[in-house]
N, C-alpha and C positions, 0 to 999 in steps of 0.2 A: 729423203725424197720429198718432192713437193706434192700438193694435193692431187693433181692430175696423174702423176706417176703412181701414187698410192692407190687411187681408184682403179687404175688399170690392173693392179695386182690383187684386188679383192674379188671374192666370188660374185658371179652375176646375180641379178635380182629380177630377171624377166619373169620368174615364176611367182612373184609377189604382187599383191595389191596394196601393200603397206606394211607397217609395223607399229605395234602399240608398246608404249612404255608404261608399265603398271607398277604402282607403288605398293608398299608392304600391306596396305589395307585392301588391295584389289581394285583400286580406282585407276582408270586410264588417265595418266597425267600428260601424256603427249601422244598424238597419232601422227605418224609420218606417212603420207600417202605416196603412192607410186605415180607421181605426176611431175611434169617439167618444173624445174627449180627446186625440187626436193629429192631428186634421184641420187645425188651425191651423198646426202645425209642418210637416205635409206640404205645405200650400199655400205656406208660405214657402220651404221647401227646393226644391220643384218650380219656383217662380218664379226662384230663384237658378240652378237648373240651366238653365232656358231663357235667362235673361239672360246668364249667364257661360259658355255652351257646355259645361255639365256639369262644370266645374272649380270646386273650392272654393279659389279664390285668395284672397289677402289682401283684394282689392277685394270679392269675394263675401262674405267674412266680415264686413267692415265694413258692407256693405249689409244683410246678414241681421240684424245688431244694430240697425240703424236700423228695420227692419221689425218686429222683435219689440218695439220701443217700450218702453212702461212695464214690460214683463215682465223686461227686462234688469236693472233696479235690484233687483227682487225676486230674480232669479237670483244676483246678486252678494251680496246679503244672506243668502241661504239656499242655499249650494252644494248641489247634488244634487236640489233641488226642481224644476228645469227642465233635465233632461239635454240636451235638444236645443239649448238656449241655452248651457249649460255648454260644449258642444263648440265653439261659436263663440268663447267667452271664452278658450280656450286660446291660446297664442301663435300668431299667424297663420302663421308659418313652419313650425309643426308640421303644417300641412295641405298642405304642398308635395306636389304630385302626387296629391292626393285627388280623387276623382270623385263626382259626384252622378248616380245612375242611377234615373230614374223607371221604375216597373214597371207596364206596362199591365194593366188588369183582365182 
């Protein structure tokens, strides 16, 4: 599936104001707000949180890259242009203990 098809299959996010990605020390390393231009990433990360119990495990990272589909190749070719994908492209063990925390609206 391409990214648009994947998004259509993921849970809705209308109940969220955003999502925080929190490292093993409890610091917010990324906030994804519920605003135009970020809604696709928010939907992917929220679905990862639901599917993987709020943990950014190596398995969750791999699934996220599948869901971001064709945008992964562009992120690899243009580092920094897709920061929410870049985060997943880091070594999976770097995310050990990281949590995905959806923020209710």
